[in-house]
Each structure stands twice: as structure tokens, then as C-alpha cells.
C-alpha positions as CSV (number, residue, x, y, z in Angstrom):
1,X,0.0,0.0,0.0
2,X,1.3,3.4,-0.9
3,X,2.4,5.7,1.9
4,X,1.8,8.9,-0.1
5,X,-1.7,10.3,0.6
6,X,-3.6,11.2,-2.5
7,X,-5.2,14.6,-3.0
8,X,-8.5,14.1,-1.3
9,X,-11.9,15.6,-2.1
10,X,-14.2,15.9,0.9
11,X,-17.0,14.5,-1.3
12,X,-15.2,11.1,-1.3
13,X,-15.6,10.8,2.5
14,X,-18.9,9.7,4.0
15,X,-20.6,10.2,7.3
16,X,-20.9,6.4,7.7
17,X,-17.1,6.2,7.6
18,X,-16.7,8.9,10.2
19,X,-19.3,7.2,12.5
20,X,-17.5,3.9,12.1
21,X,-14.1,5.4,12.8
22,X,-15.3,7.1,15.9
23,X,-16.8,3.8,17.1
24,X,-13.6,1.9,16.3
25,X,-11.7,4.4,18.4
26,X,-13.8,3.3,21.4
27,X,-14.0,-0.5,20.7
28,X,-10.8,-1.3,18.8
29,X,-12.7,-4.2,17.2
30,X,-14.3,-4.1,13.7
31,X,-16.9,-6.6,14.8
32,X,-18.0,-4.7,17.9
33,X,-17.8,-1.3,16.1
34,X,-19.9,-2.6,13.2
35,X,-22.5,-4.0,15.6
36,X,-22.7,-0.7,17.5
37,X,-23.3,1.3,14.4
38,X,-25.8,-1.2,12.9
39,X,-23.8,-2.6,10.0
40,X,-22.3,-6.0,9.2
41,X,-18.7,-6.8,9.7
42,X,-18.0,-7.3,6.0
43,X,-19.7,-3.9,5.2
44,X,-17.6,-2.2,7.9
45,X,-14.4,-3.8,6.6
46,X,-15.2,-2.7,3.1
47,X,-15.8,0.9,4.3
48,X,-12.4,0.9,6.0
49,X,-10.6,-0.6,2.9
50,X,-12.2,2.1,0.7
51,X,-11.1,4.8,3.1
52,X,-7.5,3.5,3.2
53,X,-7.5,3.2,-0.6
54,X,-8.8,6.8,-0.8
55,X,-6.2,8.2,1.6
56,X,-3.4,5.9,0.3
57,X,-2.2,5.0,3.8
58,X,-2.9,2.1,6.3
59,X,-5.2,3.3,9.1
60,X,-5.2,0.2,11.2
61,X,-3.0,-2.8,12.1
62,X,-5.1,-6.0,12.3
63,X,-4.4,-8.6,14.9
64,X,-6.2,-11.5,16.7
65,X,-7.6,-9.3,19.4
66,X,-8.9,-6.5,17.1
67,X,-7.3,-3.5,15.5
68,X,-4.9,-0.8,16.6
69,X,-4.7,2.5,14.7
70,X,-1.5,3.5,12.9
71,X,-0.3,7.1,13.3
72,X,-2.4,7.9,10.2
73,X,-5.4,6.2,11.8
74,X,-4.9,8.3,15.0
75,X,-5.1,11.5,12.9
76,X,-8.2,10.4,10.9
77,X,-10.0,9.1,14.1
78,X,-9.4,12.4,15.8
79,X,-10.9,14.3,12.9
80,X,-13.8,11.9,12.7
81,X,-14.7,12.8,16.3
82,X,-14.4,16.5,15.4
83,X,-16.6,16.2,12.3
84,X,-19.3,14.3,14.1
85,X,-19.2,16.8,17.0
86,X,-19.6,19.7,14.5
87,X,-22.6,18.0,12.8
88,X,-24.2,17.4,16.2
89,X,-23.6,20.9,17.3
90,X,-25.0,22.3,14.0
91,X,-28.1,20.2,14.5
92,X,-28.5,21.3,18.1
93,X,-28.0,25.0,17.2
94,X,-30.6,24.8,14.3
95,X,-33.1,23.0,16.5
96,X,-32.6,25.4,19.4
97,X,-33.0,28.4,17.1
98,X,-36.2,26.9,15.7
99,X,-37.6,26.4,19.2
100,X,-36.4,29.9,20.3
101,X,-34.1,28.3,22.9
102,X,-30.9,29.8,24.3
103,X,-27.5,29.5,22.6
104,X,-24.9,27.2,24.2
105,X,-21.2,27.5,24.6
106,X,-18.8,25.0,26.3
107,X,-15.6,26.4,27.8
108,X,-12.6,24.6,29.3
109,X,-10.2,26.3,31.6
110,X,-7.2,25.6,33.8
111,X,-7.5,26.5,37.4
112,X,-6.1,30.0,37.7
113,X,-8.2,31.9,35.1
114,X,-11.3,30.0,36.4
115,X,-11.0,32.0,39.6
116,X,-11.1,35.5,38.1
117,X,-11.2,35.8,34.3
118,X,-14.0,33.3,33.7
119,X,-16.4,34.7,36.4
120,X,-16.0,38.2,35.1
121,X,-16.5,37.1,31.5
122,X,-19.6,34.9,32.4
123,X,-21.1,37.9,34.3
124,X,-20.7,39.9,31.1
125,X,-22.4,37.2,29.0
126,X,-25.2,37.0,31.5
127,X,-25.9,40.8,31.1
128,X,-25.5,40.8,27.3
129,X,-26.9,37.4,26.4
130,X,-29.3,36.4,29.3
131,X,-30.6,33.4,27.4
132,X,-27.1,31.9,26.7
133,X,-26.2,28.6,28.4
134,X,-22.6,28.5,29.5
135,X,-21.0,25.2,30.6
136,X,-17.5,25.1,32.1
137,X,-15.0,22.3,32.6
138,X,-12.0,22.8,34.8
139,X,-9.0,20.5,34.2
140,X,-5.4,20.6,33.1
141,X,-4.4,21.7,29.6
142,X,-3.8,18.4,27.8
143,X,-7.3,16.8,28.5
144,X,-9.0,20.1,27.8
145,X,-7.2,20.5,24.4
146,X,-8.1,16.9,23.6
147,X,-11.8,17.7,24.2
148,X,-11.4,20.9,22.1
149,X,-10.0,18.9,19.2
150,X,-12.8,16.4,19.5
151,X,-15.4,19.2,19.2
152,X,-16.6,18.7,22.8
153,X,-15.5,22.2,23.8
154,X,-15.8,25.5,21.9
155,X,-12.7,27.1,23.4
156,X,-10.1,26.5,26.1
157,X,-8.2,28.8,28.4
158,X,-5.0,26.9,28.8
159,X,-1.7,25.9,27.2
160,X,-0.8,24.0,24.0
161,X,1.8,21.5,25.3
162,X,2.2,19.2,22.3
163,X,4.0,20.3,19.2
164,X,1.8,18.3,16.8
165,X,-1.2,20.6,17.8
166,X,0.5,23.8,16.9
167,X,-0.7,23.8,13.3
168,X,-4.4,23.0,14.1
169,X,-4.9,25.4,17.1
170,X,-4.9,29.1,17.4
171,X,-3.6,30.6,20.7
172,X,-4.1,34.2,21.9
173,X,-1.7,34.6,24.9
174,X,-3.2,36.1,28.1
175,X,-1.0,35.9,31.1
176,X,1.8,34.1,33.0
177,X,1.0,32.1,36.1
178,X,3.6,32.4,38.9
179,X,3.0,30.1,41.9
180,X,3.4,30.9,45.5
181,X,3.8,28.9,48.7
182,X,0.4,28.5,50.4
183,X,-0.3,27.2,53.9
184,X,-2.8,27.7,56.7
185,X,-2.9,30.9,58.6
186,X,-0.8,30.3,61.7
187,X,1.4,27.7,60.1
188,X,4.7,27.4,61.9
189,X,6.5,28.6,58.8
190,X,4.6,31.9,58.8
191,X,6.7,32.9,61.8
192,X,9.9,32.7,59.9
193,X,11.3,36.0,58.6
194,X,13.3,34.3,55.9
195,X,12.5,31.0,54.3
196,X,14.7,28.7,52.1
197,X,13.6,25.9,49.9
198,X,15.6,23.6,52.2
199,X,13.2,24.5,55.0
200,X,10.3,23.0,53.0
201,X,11.6,19.4,52.4
202,X,10.4,17.8,55.6
203,X,6.8,19.1,55.3
204,X,3.9,17.3,53.7
205,X,3.1,18.7,50.3
206,X,-0.1,18.6,48.2
207,X,1.1,18.0,44.7
208,X,-0.6,17.5,41.3
209,X,-0.4,14.2,39.4
210,X,3.1,12.9,38.7
211,X,2.8,13.4,34.9
212,X,1.9,17.1,35.2
213,X,4.2,19.9,34.3
214,X,3.6,21.7,37.6
215,X,4.7,18.6,39.5
216,X,7.9,18.5,37.4
217,X,8.6,22.1,38.2
218,X,8.0,21.9,41.9
219,X,10.2,18.8,42.1
220,X,12.9,20.6,40.0
221,X,12.8,23.4,42.6
222,X,14.2,20.9,45.1
223,X,16.5,18.9,42.8
224,X,18.2,21.9,41.3
225,X,19.4,22.8,44.8
226,X,20.7,19.4,45.5
227,X,17.9,18.6,47.9
228,X,15.9,15.4,48.2
229,X,12.2,15.5,47.3
230,X,9.6,15.7,50.1
231,X,8.8,12.2,51.4
232,X,5.2,12.9,52.3
233,X,2.9,13.8,49.4
234,X,-0.8,14.0,48.9
235,X,-1.7,14.0,45.2
236,X,-4.8,16.1,44.2
237,X,-5.8,18.7,41.7
238,X,-9.1,19.5,43.5
239,X,-9.2,23.0,44.8
240,X,-11.9,22.3,47.4
241,X,-9.9,19.4,48.8
242,X,-6.7,21.3,48.7
243,X,-8.0,24.3,50.6
244,X,-9.6,22.1,53.2
245,X,-6.4,20.1,53.7
246,X,-4.4,23.3,54.1
247,X,-6.9,24.7,56.7
248,X,-6.8,21.5,58.8
249,X,-3.2,20.5,58.6
250,X,0.4,21.9,58.2
251,X,0.6,20.8,54.6
252,X,2.1,23.1,51.9
253,X,1.1,23.6,48.3
254,X,2.3,25.7,45.3
255,X,-0.6,27.6,43.8
256,X,-1.3,31.0,42.0
257,X,-2.1,33.5,44.7
258,X,-5.3,34.6,43.0
259,X,-6.7,31.1,43.3
260,X,-6.7,31.3,47.1
261,X,-7.0,35.0,47.6
262,X,-10.5,34.8,49.1
263,X,-9.2,32.3,51.7
264,X,-6.3,34.6,52.5
265,X,-8.5,37.7,52.8
266,X,-10.8,35.7,55.2
267,X,-7.8,34.8,57.4
268,X,-7.9,31.1,56.7
269,X,-4.8,30.7,54.4
270,X,-1.6,32.6,54.0
271,X,1.1,33.2,51.3
272,X,4.4,32.4,52.8
273,X,7.4,34.8,52.3
274,X,9.5,32.9,49.8
275,X,9.9,33.2,46.0
276,X,9.6,29.6,44.8
277,X,10.5,30.6,41.2
278,X,7.9,28.1,40.0
279,X,6.2,29.5,37.0
280,X,4.0,27.9,34.4
281,X,4.2,29.0,30.8
282,X,1.7,31.6,29.6
283,X,-1.8,30.5,29.1
284,X,-4.2,31.8,26.5
285,X,-7.4,31.5,24.6
286,X,-7.2,28.4,22.4
287,X,-9.5,27.7,19.5
288,X,-9.3,25.4,16.5
289,X,-8.1,26.6,13.1
290,X,-10.4,26.1,10.2
291,X,-13.5,25.8,12.5
292,X,-15.5,29.0,12.5
293,X,-16.8,29.5,16.1
294,X,-20.6,29.4,16.7
295,X,-22.5,32.6,17.6
296,X,-22.3,31.7,21.2
297,X,-18.5,31.0,21.1
298,X,-17.9,34.4,19.3
299,X,-19.8,36.2,22.2
300,X,-17.8,34.2,24.8
301,X,-14.5,35.0,23.1
302,X,-15.4,38.7,23.0
303,X,-16.4,38.7,26.7
304,X,-13.1,36.9,27.6
305,X,-11.1,39.4,25.6
306,X,-12.8,42.3,27.4
307,X,-12.4,40.7,30.8
308,X,-8.7,40.1,30.2
309,X,-8.2,43.8,29.8
310,X,-9.2,44.3,33.4
311,X,-7.8,41.1,34.9
312,X,-4.5,41.0,33.2
313,X,-4.2,44.5,31.8
314,X,-3.8,42.8,28.4
315,X,-3.6,44.6,25.2
316,X,-6.6,44.4,22.9
317,X,-6.7,41.2,20.9
318,X,-5.2,41.5,17.5
319,X,-7.1,38.5,16.1
320,X,-10.4,39.3,14.4
321,X,-13.2,37.0,15.5
């Protein structure tokens, strides 16, 4: 089979192929996927062969337990999810407009902008578009970007961490995210006039998951000074759990100050006097190239741009929506 993709007309791709590909991504079995979408296994196999012939590349490796996508297959399956999501969203928007229902927008965000930028933008949307339904997902950047690429989110406030996504995503930078050392008010370390990183090793830390970039940078803070890593760690990315752990124990955590500012102002938590030099890369507004945003997404992007002028003192967005 040739490994040079042929020039492809969209008319040569069918919705049935996209539906089958999306189901194959879930089942990794032609038999189970065919049954799930209501076709015979021979018909499903024929559709896949036709698609591979059209593209000129192998999409799956067949083995006794089912199929595994090739790198080409991973790309095509990702776009299949996106196409089907766009079709569903188009149908939903048309039906909602026919019924006079509200517009919908789905936003994903990392933690820090969800504490100040998003609430301000949502309050603007509520005033200007009172019938709009806004749904928000809070997570780390990688899963949020994956959902954006699948069409499950309209936009993401986060970071693009994988180089292969650079060509398919548009990023409008917003702000950096320095992290501070946070503990309960009255923590023994709050009595110190001067803190060193070495003073933090023997304390229990709340850390994000081991594969996260923030975890790597917090650990690098110790390792670069020739220190061992803290032995006692609680892993969590849940802000309610983290804040309650801090209030009830002598645990430490690295978080952006604005995330816990209400707790600090209420006298429950405190920012300790040390520069951790732990900073995350700039986050921004992320959308998909080649996918015109819905009316609701356009309104949300404008509200976020306007809110960013206040929250981050950002310059007006150069991109035209």
C-alpha cells in the first residue's frame, strides 16, 4: 500500500465512515464497532478498505484481538470525532434556534483563570446574552485541548503543550502564572522572617499528578538545589480538597495567589514569604483553526477578551473574530 496520501476531495468521505471510525476508536474491534453502528462486519471492513485506498495509507493494524490505529489512523479518528461533533452541534443550534431556545457555549479552563477571568466574562455574558447557556470544565491543559480537538469544547483557556497541535490550534496569549507557597494561617513557617527551599523538604506537600508539568517544576525546585524530594505527598488537583487540607493541617502547596485570595482575605490561608521561582508557561485563549466559532462562542471570546483587559491589563486582541 502506498504511503503517499492522494489529493482528497471531501466528497469522497462519507458520514458512515466517520461514524465507524469514531466507534472503532472506542471499541478497537471491527466486529464490535460494526454491531454498535448497525452494519455487518463485511460492510464495515469494506468501508475501511475504501477509506484506506482513498487516503493511500494504512489506518489500522489488524491482529487477533482486534485492531490498533496507525499514526495515520490516529489522525483520521481524531478528525472523525471532530466532524461528528460539529454535525451534532450544528443540528443542536438549528433546532434550538427553531424552538427559540438559548445559545450554548462550552468552555474549558485551567485553574487560575477560572477564579477571576472566567467569572468576570460569564457575568458579562449574563448581562448581554441572558438566554445563553454556558458550561465550564476545569482541568489541566492536555485533556482540555483533547476535548477541544474532539469538538466537545468550543474554546479552552490553557496551554498548548504538544508540538503536533501547533498547526491546528490558534492561541491568543493572556498571562503568565507564577505560583506561591500557600499554607494555613498560623502555620509554623509563617513565623519565619526568611524561608529557604531547604526548610520545606520535611513538610507534607499537596502535589498535582506525577505526569503534570507543575509537578515536574515543583520537584525541580528541590532537585536543582541538591535537595531530596519531600517524602510525604498527597496528590490532588481538586481545589476544594486542597484548601480544606491546608486549613486543617500543616501541609504546603504551590498555587497561584489569586486562586486562594478569598481564603487569605478571610484569614484562613496565607502566602508564605518565599519566591519559589515556580512559573508555568503563559496560558491563553485556544480555538481550532479552520473551524468557525458558533455565535455563542464568538460572544464568549469577546467577553473573555474584554475581561482580560481588566484582569491581566492585556492589550486588545489582535485577532479578528
